C-alpha positions in Angstrom: 17.0 9.5 -1.7 15.4 11.3 -4.6 12.8 10.0 -7.1 11.6 7.2 -4.9 7.8 7.3 -5.2 7.1 4.5 -2.8 9.4 5.6 0.1 8.7 8.2 2.7 11.2 9.8 5.0 11.5 8.5 8.6 9.6 11.4 10.2 6.6 11.0 7.9 6.6 7.2 8.4 6.9 7.5 12.2 4.0 10.0 12.3 1.8 7.6 10.3 2.7 4.7 12.6 2.0 6.7 15.7 -1.3 7.9 14.3 -2.3 4.3 13.5 -1.3 3.1 17.0 -3.1 5.9 18.7 -6.3 5.2 16.7 -6.6 2.0 18.8 -7.8 -0.2 15.9 -6.6 -3.9 15.8 -5.5 -3.6 12.2 -4.2 -1.0 9.8 -3.4 -1.4 6.1 -1.1 0.2 3.6 -2.9 1.7 0.6 -3.7 -0.8 -2.1 -2.2 1.3 -4.9 0.6 0.6 -5.8 1.4 -2.4 -3.6 -1.3 -4.8 -4.9 -0.2 -4.7 -8.6 3.5 -4.8 -7.6 2.9 -7.8 -5.3 1.1 -9.6 -8.1 4.0 -9.0 -10.5 6.8 -9.9 -7.9 5.1 -13.2 -7.0 5.2 -14.3 -10.6 8.8 -13.2 -11.5 11.4 -15.9 -11.7 13.9 -16.1 -8.8 16.8 -15.1 -11.1 15.1 -11.9 -12.0 14.3 -11.1 -8.3 17.8 -11.9 -7.3 19.1 -9.2 -9.7 16.5 -6.7 -8.5 17.3 -7.0 -4.8 
């Protein structure tokens, strides 16, 4: 897919997951930007709007 700023290809995503697992930490987090503002907005949208989006 082109022009998808919040999606990475499978190879990049897998490398990031392996790096996180091999780091041995109990928790890992995705970057705050852009997910925090998007989550805030999505939680407040009416269900009808969300149904049309997804």
